[in-house]
N, C-alpha and C positions, 0 to 999 in steps of 0.2 A: 652231220647229215647234210652238209653243204660245202661249197667252196669258200675258202678264206683267202682274200688278198690282203696282206698285212704290210704296212710300212713300219719298220722297226729300227730303232737306233740302239744297238747293243753295246755302245761304249767301246772299250778297248778290245773286244773279242775279234779275232781273225775269222775268216770264213771256215777254216778248218776246225777251230775251237767251237764255232757255232754248230757246225755239222755234227761234231762229236757230242755236244751237249744235247741236241735234239734227238740224236739216236738213242739216248738212254730211256726215253719215255716208252713205257710198255702199254699205256692206255691208247688204244687204236680206235679210229673212227674213219670210215671210208669217205671219199669225196674230196680230200685235200690234195691239191696239185703241187703248188710251189710256194716259196716264201721269198719276198724281195727284200734285200738288204741294201739300204741307201748308201752305205759307206763302202761296199765291196761289190764284187760281181754277184749276180744271182746265184744262190746256193740251191742246188737240187736236193730236196729232202725226200726221205722215204715216205711212202703213202701212209705209214703208220704214225702219222703226226697228230698229236692232240690238237683240239681247237684252241683258239687264242686264249680263252679264259683259263683252261687248264695249263697252257704254256706259261702264262703269267704267274699262276699259283705255284708251279714247280720252280720257276726262277726265284720267286719271293722266298721260298723255303730253302733254296740253295744258299749256303753261306757266302759263296764266292761273289755272286752278282749283288747280293744284298749290301755288301760292303762298298760297292761303287758309289761315288758321289752323285752320279747322274741317273741313279735308278729311277727316281720319280720323273725326271725330265724325259727319260726314254719312254716311260709309260704314257706320259702326256702326248708325245708324238703319235703313239698308237691310238689313244683314245680320241684325239681331235680328228682323226681320220675315220671315225666310226660312223660317218654319214649323219643320219638324223639323231643318233643316240647322244644323250647328254652324259658326259663323264664328270666325275666329282671325286673329291677327297675331303673327308670330315674327320676332325679330331675326336678323341673318345669323350670329350666334354661337350660335344655337339656344335663346335664352331666350324663353319665352312672355310677350308683352307684353299680349295681350288674348285672351279666349276667351268666347264667348257663354254665357248661363245654361243652354242646352240640355244642356251637358256633364253636369249633375247627373242627367239622366234615364238615364244609362248607368252610374250607380254611382260617378262620380268626385267628388272633393271640390268644395266651393264654388269658383266661379271666382276668388275673392279669394285662396284658398290655392294655386291652380294658377299664377296670374300671378306671374312672377318666377322660375320654376323651369325647368330645361331640358326640352324636349319629349322627350328621350331617356328621361326617367324613366318615361314611360307607353307608349312604343313597344315592341312585342314584340321580343325580342333578335334573332330570325331575320330581322326585316324592317328593322332599324335601318340597316344599311349601304346597303340598296337605297333606303330613303327619303332618307338623306343624299345619295346620289348624284343622285337625282331632283331634290332641292332645289338641288343644285349646278348642275344642268343649266339651271335657270331663268335663269342669266346669259346663256344663248345662245338661249333660247326664250321667247316672251311668256307662255306658260301651260303648265301641266302637269296631266294627270289621273293621279293616283297612287292605288293601292290598297295598303293595309297593315293590319296588325292592332295593336290596343292591348289593354292589360290594366288593369282598374280595381283599386282598392284591395282588393276582395274576391276577386281572382283570376279574375274573369270576363273572357273574351276576346271582342272585337268586331272585325268586319271593317269598315273605313271606306274610303270613296272620296272623294278630295278634288280640287277644282279650284283650283290654286294659281297665284298671279301674283307677280312681283317688281316692287315699286313703290318710289318714292323720295319721302321726306318733304321738307318745305320746307328742312330743314337739310342735305339732300343724303345722308341715311342711307338705305340700302336695307332694305326690310322684305319679309317673305313674308306675303301675305294670301290668304284663300281660304275655301271652304265645304267642309264634310265631311258626308257622310250615311252612315247605318248600312246596310251591305249584307251583314250577317252571315248572313242566312237565304236569300240569293238562290239558292244552290246547292240548297237543299232546297225552294225555292218551287215549282219546276216539278212535282215529284212531288206536292206538296200540292194544286196547282191541278188536276192530273189527278184526284186523289181527289175534290176538291170538284166537279169537272165530272161525274164519274160519279155522285156522290151527288146532285147537282142533277138530273141526268137521271132518276134513279130516282124522286126526289120529284115531279118534274114529271109523270112518266108515271103515278104512282099517285095523286097528289093535285091535280094541275093548278096547282102554284104557280109563280111567276115570281120570280127573284132580282134584286135591284138593290142598289147601294152608293152612298152619297153622302159626300163629304169636306167638312168645315165649315171656313170661314175668315171671321172677323168677322161672325158671325150670318147668313151667307148661304152658299148652296150654290155654291161657285165652280166645281165640276166635277161632272158627273153621270157615274158609271161604271156601265155596264150590262153584265152578263154574261148571255148568253142561250144556250140550248141548242137550242131548237126554232125553225126559221125561220117557223113559222106563228103564233107568239105575237102576239096582237093588241096587246099593250102597246107594241111598237115603233111601230106605226102611230098609236096614240092619242097618243103623245108626240112624234110627228113626228120620229123619229130614223132615221138611216140603218140599213139592214139590216146585220147583222153579217156580216163577210166570212169569219170563221173560227168554229170551234166555240167558242173562248174569247171571242169577241166583239171589238169594237174600242173604242178610247177615243173618246169624244165630249165635246167641251168646250163648256160654256156659261158665260157670265159671270154674275155676280150679277144683272145687269139682266135677262138672259133668264130666270133662275130666278124672279126676283121676279114676273114676269108670269105664270108658270106655277103657282107655289104661293102661297097666301094668306100675309099677313104674320104673323098669329098662329100659323100652322102652322110657319113658319120659326123663330119664337121657341120654339115647342114642341120643334122638333128640336134647338135649341141646348142644351136642358136634359137631353137624353137621356144624355150622359156621366155625369150625376149621378143621374138617376132610374133608369137601367138599362133593361132590356128592357120595351117597351110593346106591349100587344096590343089591337088594335081588332077587335071581333067583327062589327059591322054598320056598314060604311062609309056606307051610304045613310042611316043614321039619326044619324050622328055630326056634330055642328055643325062640327067642324074640317074636314070634307070636303064641306061644303055647296057651296062654290064649285068644288071639284075634281070633285064627283060627276058633273056632266054629261058629263065625259069618260070617267069610269070606268063610268058607267051603261050605256054601249054594250057593256060586257063583262059577263061572268058573275062577276067578282071581288067578293067580299063581305067578306073578312077581310084583316087586315094585322098582321104582327109586325115591330117595329123593334128591332134589337139593336145596342148600341154596339160598335165595333171598336177595340181597343187594341193598340198596339205594346209592345215590351218597356219596362219602367219605367212602365207604366200611362199611357202617352202616348196620348191620344185620336186616332184616325186617321179614323174615319168611321162610317157607319151601314149595317147590312145590313137591307134591306127585303124582306119575304117576303109577297107577295099570294097569296090563296087563294080558291077558289070555295066552300070549305067554310064552312058557316054556323054550325057548332057550335063549342064551345070547343076550344082547342088542348090536347093532352095534354102533361103535363110532360116526357115522354120526347121528344116532338117538339121542344119548345123547347130541350131540352138538345142534341139533335142539331143543331139550327140554330145554336146557339152554337158548337159545334165546327166547323160549316161556316164560320162567320164567321172563326174563327181561320185556317183554310186560306185563305180568300179574302184576308185581310189580307196574308199572305205572297205570295200569287199576284199581287195588285195591284201590290205593290212590285216583284216580280220582273219583271212586264211593263213597268212604268214604267222600270226600270233596265236592261232588256235591251240596248238599243242602246248605251247608255253603257258597259256591261260589255264589249261586243265591242270598242269602241275601247280600253278599258282593257287588254284582253288583248293587243292589238296593241302598245300602248305598253309593256306589261310585257315582251313579247318583245324589243323594242328595248332596254329598260332592262337586261334580263338579259344581252344580248350586250355592252352597254357595261360592265356589272358584271363580266362574265367578263374583259374586256380590262383593266379596272382591277385585278382580283384577280391577274392574271398579272404585274402590275408592282409589286405592293406588296412590302415587305420582310418582312412577317409571314407566318405560315402560319395559314390559317383552315380549320377542319375541323368535321365534324358526325358524330355517332354516332347510330344508332337505338337503340330500346329494348333490343335484344339486344347492345349494345356493339360493333356492327359499323360500321366506318367507311363512311359513305355519301357523303361529300364531303370533299375536301381541295383547297386551292388556295393560291396565293401563292408564297413563296420556298422551295419544297420542295426543289428540286434543290440549291441552295447549302447549305442547312442539313443535309440528310440524305443527299445524294449519290444520290438515286433520283428517278424520275419520279413525279408525283402519281398516274398511272393504276395504277402498281404497288402502291399502298397501298390503293386502293378495294377494299372487301370484306373486309379483314383485321379480325380481332378485336382488341379493345383490348389484351389480354394478349400476343397474338402480336407486336404492334408493339414490344414491349420490346427486340427485336433491334436496333432503331435506336439504342438507348441502352445500350451495353455497360457504361458506368460508373455505371449506375443503382444506387441504394442498395437492398440486398436487402429492406429493410423498406418500400419505396416503395408497393407495392400494398396493404399493410395500412394504411398511412397514407392512401392515396387512398380506400380503401373507407370509412375512418372519416369523411373529409371528405364523401364522397358521401352517407353515411347522415345526416350532419348537415344537408346541403343538402336532402335529401328530407324531413327532419323539420321543415324551416323554420327551423332554427337559424342558417343562414347563407344569404345571397342567392346566392352563387356559390362556386366552388372555385378557389383560387389556390395554385400551387406552382411550384417551380423544378426543372429537370432538367438534368444535364450532357450534352453531346453533343460528339463528336470527329469532325471531317470534314476529310480531307486534312491531318492532322497539326495541325490548328488547334483548340484547346480553346475551347468556347463554353459559355455558360449561357443556357438558354431560360426565359423567364417565361411561365407558362400561366395564362390566365383562362378558366374554363369555367362555363357556366350549364346547369342542368337544365330541361327543358321538359315541360309536362303538357298534356293535352287538356282540353276543356271538362268532361269527366266525371271529371277527376282522374287519368286513366291516364298512365303514363310514356311520353312520346314519344321521348325521347332527350336528347342534349346537343349544344351547339355551343361552340366555344372558339377562342381566338386564342393562338398561340405567337409570342413576340417575342424576338429575340436581344438580350440585355441585357449581353453581354460587355463592350462598350465602356463601358456605364454602370457596370458593376461595377468595371472598372479605374479609371474616373474616381472612383467612390466610394472605392475603396481609396486612390487618390492623395490624394483630399480628406481621408480619415481620417488618412493619414500627415502631411499638411500640418497638419491640426488638432492632431494629437498633437505635432508639432514646435512649433507656436505655443503649445500649452498648456504644453509643457515650458518654453519660453522665458518664458511667463507666470508659471509657478510657480517657476522657478529664478532669476528675476530678483532681484538683491540689492535693487532698489528696490521700494517698495510700488506696486502697479499696481491701479487701480480702473476698473471700467466704471460710468459714472454717466449719469443723465439730464441734460438741459440745466439742470434746476433743482437738481442736486446730489444727488439720491437715489442711494444706492449700490446697484447691481444685482449686482456681482460684485467679488471681490478675491482677491489671491494670499496665500500664506503669509507673505511678507515684510511685508505690511501688518499681519497679525496680530502679528508680532514687533515691528514698529516702534511700533504704537500701544497695544499691551497689551490690546486687546479680542479676544474670540473672533470667529471668522468669522460666526457667527450674529448676534452683537451688531452687527458692522459692517454687515451687510446690512439691519439695522433703522435705521441711522443715516443722516444726511445729511453731505455734505462740510462743512457749517457746524459740525458737532459736533467736527470734527478740527482746527480752526484757531482762532486768537484773534479777538477782536472787531475788532482793527485790520485783519486780513485780510478779515473778512466785509464791512467797509465798502467794499472794492474790488471785491466780486463783481459788482455791476451793470455796472461798466466792463469787467470781464473777459468777462462774457456777451456784451456788445455787440461786443467785440473778436473773440471766438471765432466768432461768427456771421458777422462780416465777413471774417475772414482764415482761418478754419478751425481756429484753435487759439491758444494763448498760452504764454508761458514767464515765470514770475515767481519771486521769492524770497518765501517766506511763513513765518509762525511757526506751527508745528504744536503741537497739544496732545495729550498722551498721556492714557491713562485715569486715571492718578494725578494729573493736572493739570500735569505737567511741560511747560514750554514749551521747544521746541527748534527750531533753524533748519532750513528745508527749501528745496529747489528743486523747483518744480512745473512740469511740462510737460504740456500737454493738447492733444488733437487731436480734431476732430469727424469722425465717420464715420456712414454710413447703415446701419441694421439693420432689416430688415422695414419699409422706408419710414418709419423713425423715427430722428431725429437723436439720437445718443448721443455720449458723451465717453469716450475712453480717457485716463486720467490717470496719470502716473508721478510718484511723490514720492520724492525722494532725501534721506536724512537727512544734513544738513550739519554735524552736531556734530563728528565727527572731523576733517573738512576745516577747519572753523573753528578747531578746536584746533590743527591743524597750521599754519594760516595765522598764528595768534597766536604759535605757537612760532617760525615762520619770521620773523615781524616782530621777535620778541625777539632772535633770532639776528642778524638784519640790524641791529637797533639796537645790539646788542653789537659787531657787526663795525664799524659806523660809529664807535661810541665808541672801539673798540680802534684803528681806523685813525687816528682823530683823535689819540689819545694817542700812537700809534706815530709819526705824522708829526712831532708836537711833540717826541717823544723824539729822533728823528733830528736835528731842528734843534738841540735842546738839546745833544746829544752833539757835534755838529759845532762848535757855538759853544764848548762847554767844551774840546774838543780844541785848537782854534785859540787860544782864550783862554789855556789852560795853557801852550802853547808861548811865547806872548808874555810870560806872567808869569815863565817861567823866565828869559827875557832880562832882564826888569825886576828881579826879585829877585836874580838872579845878579850883574848889574852893580852894583846898589845895595850888595849885600853885599861885592863886591870893592872897591868904592869906599870903603866904611867901613874895610876892612883897610888901605888906603893913606892914610887921613886921620887926622891927630892928633886927640886928644880935644878940644882947645881950638879946633879949626878950626870956624868957623861953618857950613861946608859940611856938616859931619857931621850937623847937625840936619836939614838938607834931605834928606840921604840916608836918615836914619832914618824921616822921614815918608813918603818914597817906599816904603820897605820895609813900613811898616805898611799903607799903602793897598794895596800888592800882596797882603799877607796877607788883607785883607778881600776883595779881588777873588778870591783863591784859595778863600775860603769860599763865595763866590757860585758859583764854578765847581764846587765840590763838590756844591752843591745841584742845579745843572743836571745833573751826572752822576748824582746820586741819582734824579732824575726820569726820566732816560733809562735807568736800570737799569745804569748803568756802575759804580755803587758796589757792589762785590761783598762781601756780608757774610761773616763767619766763622760758618758754620752749624754748630751743635752741638745735640744733644738738649736740649730745654728744657721745663721744666714752666711753662707760661704762668701758671698760677694763682699760683705762687711769685713769678714775676717781677712780676706786677701787684700782688700783695699787698705785696711788698717796697717798692714805690714808692707805695702808696696814701696813706700819711701825707704824703708829699712832694706828691702831686697835690692833696690836700685843703687843704694849708697855703697853696697859691698862689691859692685861690679866695676871692672875697668872701663875706661872711656870708649874703647873699641867695640864694646858690646852694647847693642841697642835693646832696651827692654820695652816690650809692648804689652799693654793690658787690654783685653777685650772681655769685659765682665758684663753679663746680662743682668739687669736689675729686676727686682720683683719676682725672683725665683722663690718657690716654696722652700721652707727650711728643711734641713736634713739633720738626722741624729749623728752628731759628731763631737769629738773632743777638740775645742778650738786650738789648744796648744799643739796637739798632734797634727792638725791640719796645717798650722804654720810650719811645723817641722817638715811636713810632707813637701810643701812648696819649696822650702829651703833646700832640701836634699835634691829635688829634681832640677832646680835651677843650678845648683852646684855641679850636678852631673852634666847639664847642658854646657856650662862654662868650660868644663874639662874637654867636652867633645869638640867645641870650637877651637880650643887651643890658643895659639898666639895670633891667629888671624882675626880679622874683624867679622862680626857676625850679629845675629839677631836671635833673641829669645822671646817667644810669644806666650803669654799666659792668658788662656781663654776660659770663660765659664759660661755655659749655656745649657738650656734644657733640651732633652731629646726623648724620643719615644722608644728607641731600640738601640742595641749595641751596634758598634761599627762592624762592617763585614770584612772578613779575610785579613785580620791582623796577623803579624808574624808571631806574636806572643800574647797569651791570654792567661790570666790568673783569676780563677773564679772559686772562691771558698764554697764549701758545701752548703753553707747557710745563705749564700748570696742568691739573689734573684736575677734570672737572665731576661726578664721582661720589664719594660719601662712602666711608667716614665722615670727618667733619671735626671740628676743634675751632674753634668759632665765637666770635670776639671781637666783642661788640656794644656800640656807644656810642650811646645814645639821649638826646635832649634835648627839652625843652619849649619850644624857641625858636619863631621866627616861620615856620619852614619855607621851602620854595623852590618856585617854579613850574618848569615844564619848561625854559624858556629859560635860567634861571639854573643849573639842574642840569646842563645840557649844558656849561657853561663853568667850573664850580667847580675843575676840576683843570688848567685852563690856567695856564701860568706868568704871574705878575703880575696875575691876575684876582682882584678882591676887591670885595665889596659894601660894605665898610667903608672909610671915608675914612682916608687916610694909612696904609693897610695895604700890606705888601709883596706879598701874594698868593702867597707861596711855601710856606706851611705845608702845604697839601694837596698841593702839588707833591712834597714830601718823602714824603708818605703813598703817593702813586703809586709812587715809586721803591722804597720799602720793600716794598710788596705785590708788585711785579714781581720784585724780587730774591729773595723768599721763595717764588715760584711759588704764591702764594695767590690767592684770588678775592675781589674787592671788590664789594659791593652797597650801593646807596644808595636809600633810600625816603624820600620827603618830599612833603608837600603844604602849600600856603600855610595858615598858621594852625594846623598840626597837628604841628609839630616835624619832626625829622629823625632817621633811624636809619642808622648806618654798621655794616655787617657785614663782617668779614674772616674768610674760611674758610681755616684752615691745615690741610694734610694731615698726618695722623699720621706719626710717625717709623717707618721700617722699618729696624731695626738692621743687617740684612745689606747695606743699601745706603748706610750712613753713610760719606761720604768721609773718608779719613785725610789730614790736612794734610801736605804735603810740606815738610820742613825744607830750607832753603837749604844748598847744599854748603859745607862748611867747607874752603876751599882753604888749603893751607900758605902761609906767608909767602913772599914772593919772596926768593930768596937775594941776598945782597949782590953788588955788581958793577954792571953796566950798569942804567940806569933801565928799569923795566917799560914795555912798549909797550901802549898802549890804543887800540883801533879804535872810533871814534865813528860810528855809522850813524844819521842823523836827517835828515829832509827840511827841517827848519826851521833857517835860518841862525843865528837868535838862539840857539837851543839849542846848536848845534855850537860856536859861538864861546864861550859861557859855560862849557860843559863843558871845552873844550880849554884855555881860559885858567886855569880852576880847577885842572885836573890838571897843567898845565905848571908853575904856581906851586908845586904840591906836589911836583914832582920827577918827574912821569910824562911819558913821551914819547907824544904823541898823533898819531893819523892820523884824517882825517875823510873821510866819504863821504856824499853827499846822497841816495842811494837804495839799494835792495837790490842790484841788479846790480853797482854800483860797489863796494859794501862787500864782496861775495863775491869780486870780482876782487882787491881789496887783501888780503883774508884769504888767498887762495891764494898770493899773492906772498910774504907774510910769515907763513905759517901756523905754522911752528915757533917764530917769534920773538914771537908775540903772547902777552900775559899776560891780557888781558881785552877783551871786546867790550861796549860800551854800545849797546844796540839799542832803537830806537823801535819800538813794536809796530805802529803804524799808518803804513805807508809807502805812497806811491803806486806803482802797478804791482805789483811783487813785494812781498807783505805781509811784515810782521815775523815772523810765525809761520813762513812758508815759508823765509825767510832763516835763521831759527833752526834749522829741521830740516836745511837744507843744511850749516850750520856743524857740526851734530852729526855728519853723515856724513863731513865732512872731518876733524874732530878731536873725538871724543867727550868728551875731558877739558878742552876749552877753556871757561873760565868765561865766562858771558854774564850781564850785568846788564840786565834788561828795564826800560824806562822808557816810560811812556805817560800821556797826559792823559785816557784813556778808561776803562781798567779798573784796578781795584785788587786784583787777585787773580791767582795763578798757576794758577787752575783750567783755563784753556785748554790748559796744558802738562802736565796730569796724564795722562801716558801711561806705563804700566809698561815699555814697550820703549825709551823715550827718556830719557836723563839729563836731569833738569829743569834750568831756569836756576839760576844761583847765587843770585839774589835779584830782587826787584821794587822799583823806585823810582817812586812815583807823581809825576806833575807836578801843579802846580809845586813846585819844591824849591829850597832855598838851597844855595850852594856847600858849606857845612858839612855838610849832609845827604848830598850827593854824596860828599864825602871820607870820611864815616863808612862808607858802604856799600862804597866801593872799598877802604878800609883793612881792613874786616872780611873782604873776599874775598882781597886780595893781601897785606895787611900794609903797613906804612909803607915808602916807597921808601928805598933806600940804608940800610936798617936804622934809620932815625930816625922818630919819630912825627911826623906832619904837624902843622903849626901850625894852630890853630883860630882 
C-alpha cells in the first residue's frame, strides 16, 4: 500500500536474472514503482511486485539464492537502509548475532557490545515470556508481528514493534531476522494530534497559516505529508493534491522524481541542511532567490512568509520538517516561533501514530491470539508465575498452583502478600523481615532481583520452592509492582544432597586412602592431593600443589614419561613401578596407577601411588626364608640319605667287624690268615669312622651337652690351633670375656673351630693371609647372609653367643656356596670334602644357627649363633641301670631283636660262645611275641632302635609295660644317645651300644648289665 525504494545487493545475479526472478511473484500489491540495483542499471519491474518483506521471504525459500555466501550481507545492506527501523538477527538459542547501528539512538550500547549477548538481557521482564512464545511460534508461521517493551542501560523503557521471520542459512541453521520500530508514544499520539489540530485551527483562523511536513531521505523529499484543517485552503489546489478526506488529512506519497520536478535542486539541498541549521524563517517569498522558480505557483495565493522547523524523534533523530506558510508580511514573534516548535513536537508523534495505526490494529489482534496461547502454555507449566501491584496485592497467578498449594489460582487473586503466608505454615518467623530487607536492596539498585526459598507442605509431601522476583518501575520511576516465578526444587535439593553425600563419601575415600592420591594435569602439574601424599613424600600440602609429578620421581622414571603420556591417552591410564623421591632425597620403590577422566571438558589424571618399601622388605624376607628353606631342605634330604647310608653301613660293619673278631679268636698267632683278618678289621674300623661322619652330618651324633664357657674352650685350644698353621698365616683371636655359658659339647666345639680354620686355610691357599676367630654376644642374627642353616628346633631370636671365623681367602660365588656343605664336595684337589659336613652335624646337634657370607675375592665369614644356657632346662644325664649279676645256675637268656641278619648272627654267636642262651627275632612284633612266651625267663633284650614297621622305641615301651624291670640294651647305627628315652615315668634302658661294634664291646656291655655267665668272667 505504498512506494518502496530499495537498495539491494543481489550478489552474482544479472539484471536479466533479477527481472525473471521478480516476475515469478503472483502476490500483487499496488503502489510499487521501481527497484534500484546498485551493481547494475536500474531494472524496471512490473507493478505486480511484492513488498520488500515478501520479496525477502520468497528469496529465502528459493534454494538458489539461499546457497549464496553473501545472502546475509545482502540482507544487511537492505536492512541498514530501512531508515529508523532497527534490523536484527538472532540465533534460535536467543543470542544476538547482528543488530543495526540505529540501536544507539535509543540509549543502548554500541552494536559491537550487544552482539553475542542474549536478547533477554534487554527485554522487559513482563514481556519476556510472551516474546519467547511468539518467537517459538515462528516455526509454524512464516512471519510474526510482535509488540514488546525494552529497557536501555539508563533505565528508559521503549515500546517496539517487530516483523520477524524464521530463515535458514546455507549451513542449515535457523535464524530469526526482522525489523523493529519504536512505537512508544503511539498511545499518547492521538491526544497530541487532537491538540495540534485544535491549535492549528486557531492559528489558521487568526493568522491564515497553512501547515505541512516533509520527511527527508537521501537529499530528496520521498514523501509529502500535508495536514490541513480548512477545505477551502488554496494550497491543496496549487500543489495538485487530493482533497483531504478527514479533519486530520490523508497521506499523499510522491517519489523523489515527482518532488524534484516540483522543488528546485538548490532548495532541496537547502532543506537537507535544516537539521543542522535549525529553524529558518523566510519573510518575503516573492523576493527570495530560492523561491524564484516556485513563486509562480505561490504567487496565485496571498502567502508571503514561511517558517521551516526541523522535527526530531527521541534521541535527536531527524524525522522531517514542519513548514508554516503565512500571509503576514511582518516578522514572526519569538512566542509564535516557540509555539510552532511545540506544535512540531505534537505533529511528530501524530504522524507516527497515523503511520502505525493499521499495523497497531493487526498487532492487537495478534496479541489477543498470543495471550490465549500464552494462557494455555501457562496452565501447563510446572512453575508458578505471579504478579503483585504496587500495593503488594496479587493481580495475577498461573501455572502449577493447584499441585503446589492445593488451591485454585482464582482463590488467590486479590490477596495481600502478607495474607498469603497461610499457604506456608512452615515459614520462618523472620522471613518477612528478611524479604523486606531484600526488597529495599532491590529498590535501591543494590540487587537486580530478589531470590529466596520457602518450604511448603501439600498432601503430606514436603517441598522446597525457589522464588525469583523482579521489581518494576514506570517511566517516571514510580513503583509498578513485581513479578516472579516459583519453582519446585525439591527433587533438585534431594539430588544435591545425594550428590553431597556421594562427594563426602568419595572425599573420605580420597583422604582416608593409605596410598598417596593426586589429581594432575596431563603434563603432570599437581592440582590436588590427600594427606597420605603429605606423609609419604614429606612435603606440606601447599608445597605439593606447587610441584609437578616430575619433582617426586627419579630421572630414570622421568625418561619414561613421554611413553606413559602416549599410553594413557590411548588406553585411558597406565600402571607402572617407579622410583619415588622424598623431600629429603630418599629414593623408595612405588607402584603408580593412573586413570584419565574428564572434568569441565578438560582431561585430568587421578594418580594413586603406593609405597612399596614394606612390601619389598617383606619380599626380601620371604626370599631369604625361601632360600633358607631350600638350603634346609637340601641339607635335610642329604641328611636323610646320609643317615640311611650310615644305618645300613653300620649294620654291615657289625657283621664284618664281628666275624673278623670272632675269626681272630679262633686263629693261632702264627697262622697267616690272622694277618688278613686283622686287615679286614682295620678297614672296617676306618669304614666305621666314615659312618660316624655321615651320622654327624645327619645329626645322628648326639653330643653330651653341658654348660660351657666357649671363651675358655677356644682359648684352651688357641695354642694348638696356631701351632698347626704355616708362618704365612696370621691367626687373630678376639674373644669377649664374661659371656653367659651355652649348652654345648666341648669336644665338638673344638672340632668345629678346627674344621672351620682348616677350611679357611684351604681358601687362602699358598698366599699370605689372616684368619680371625671372634666370640661376642649379640641380640639378633646378621642380616642378608648368602647361606643360612637353621634347624627346626633352633631359635631365630637372641640373645646369642656368636662364634665367627673370618678369612682373607679367595671367597666363593653363589654356585659354590650352595654346595660347600654337600658330602664329598670340595674345590680343592684330592680333598675328601667331609670337613664342612662335620660342621653341619655339629651345628644341628647343638640347635645353633649357621650363617655364611662370602663374595669372590673378598674372603669368607662363618658365623655360628649358640643360644645361651637356661639352667632350669639343663637335662640331667640318666645313668644306666646297674643290674645285679645273674645268679649261678642256668645260662642267662638274651632276646636279640634286629632286622639285619648279619647283626643277629654276630650277636648270637658272640653271646653263645660266652655262655649266654640267645633267642632271635627279625622285627618288633616277633620280638614282643617271643618276650611274652618267655617273659619271666628273659635276662636281657638287645634291641635295634630302627626297626621296620613297629619301631624300636614302641617295642621298648611295650616291653616296659610287660615287665618294668627287664634290662634292655639299645643298639643302633643312627643315634648315640639315650635322650629319646628320657621319660620320668618310664624306666630307662640299661645302656646304649652304638653300631658298629666289636664282639668284645658287646660282651663288655652285657657283662656290665648281667655279669659273667655261670659266675665266670668271659674270655676277651
